[in-house]
C-alpha positions as CSV (number, residue, x, y, z in Angstrom):
1,X,-17.7,-1.8,22.2
2,X,-14.3,0.0,22.8
3,X,-11.4,-2.3,21.9
4,X,-8.3,-1.9,24.0
5,X,-4.8,-3.5,23.9
6,X,-5.5,-5.1,27.3
7,X,-8.8,-6.6,26.1
8,X,-7.1,-8.1,23.0
9,X,-4.2,-9.4,25.1
10,X,-6.5,-11.0,27.6
11,X,-8.7,-12.6,25.0
12,X,-5.9,-14.1,23.0
13,X,-4.2,-15.4,26.1
14,X,-7.4,-17.1,27.3
15,X,-8.8,-18.4,24.1
16,X,-5.6,-19.5,22.3
17,X,-3.7,-20.6,25.4
18,X,-1.0,-18.1,24.4
19,X,2.1,-18.1,26.5
20,X,3.2,-14.6,25.3
21,X,1.1,-11.8,23.7
22,X,2.4,-8.4,22.8
23,X,-0.3,-5.9,21.7
24,X,0.6,-2.4,20.4
25,X,-1.9,0.3,19.6
26,X,-0.4,1.7,16.3
27,X,-3.1,4.3,15.8
28,X,-1.7,7.8,15.3
29,X,-3.5,9.1,18.4
30,X,-3.7,5.8,20.2
31,X,-7.4,5.7,19.5
32,X,-7.6,1.9,19.3
33,X,-8.2,1.9,15.5
34,X,-5.0,0.0,14.6
35,X,-3.2,-2.8,16.4
36,X,0.0,-4.8,15.9
37,X,0.1,-8.2,17.8
38,X,2.6,-10.9,18.4
39,X,1.0,-14.2,19.7
40,X,3.0,-17.2,20.9
41,X,0.9,-20.3,21.4
42,X,1.4,-24.0,21.5
43,X,-1.9,-24.3,19.6
44,X,0.0,-23.1,16.5
45,X,2.2,-26.1,16.5
46,X,2.1,-27.9,13.1
47,X,-0.2,-25.3,11.6
48,X,0.6,-23.2,8.5
49,X,0.7,-19.4,8.8
50,X,-2.7,-18.9,7.2
51,X,-4.4,-21.3,9.6
52,X,-2.7,-19.5,12.6
53,X,-3.9,-16.1,11.4
54,X,-7.4,-17.5,10.9
55,X,-7.3,-18.8,14.5
56,X,-6.5,-15.3,15.7
57,X,-9.1,-13.7,13.4
58,X,-11.8,-16.1,14.7
59,X,-10.9,-15.4,18.3
60,X,-11.2,-11.6,17.7
61,X,-14.1,-11.7,15.2
62,X,-16.2,-9.1,17.1
63,X,-13.2,-6.9,17.9
64,X,-12.1,-6.8,14.3
65,X,-15.4,-5.2,13.3
66,X,-14.2,-2.1,15.3
67,X,-10.6,-2.1,14.2
68,X,-9.3,-0.3,11.1
69,X,-6.0,-2.1,10.7
70,X,-4.7,-5.3,12.3
71,X,-1.2,-6.7,11.8
72,X,-0.3,-10.1,13.4
73,X,2.7,-12.3,13.9
74,X,2.0,-15.8,15.1
75,X,4.7,-18.1,16.5
76,X,5.0,-21.4,18.4
77,X,6.9,-21.4,21.7
78,X,9.9,-23.1,19.9
79,X,10.0,-20.4,17.2
80,X,9.7,-17.7,19.9
81,X,12.6,-19.2,21.9
82,X,14.8,-19.2,18.7
83,X,13.8,-15.6,17.9
84,X,14.7,-14.4,21.4
85,X,18.2,-15.9,21.0
86,X,18.9,-13.8,17.9
């Protein structure tokens, strides 16, 4: 299965109810081996960072088998709004 930034974005949006998802292919040749994601979801509300990351990892369990490196940042909508104001 070829993993693409669009596929990751769509899956996180659908399964985590994300209101904002940024996905960047950080592979040297854009070969879909390394990704950096920002996920903003109300489902993260009240959850510690580790639990949020586990939610993302669970959502992408099959895709992560094909990915060499995966960096994620997970925020609630409130945290995202505050970050945008900075």
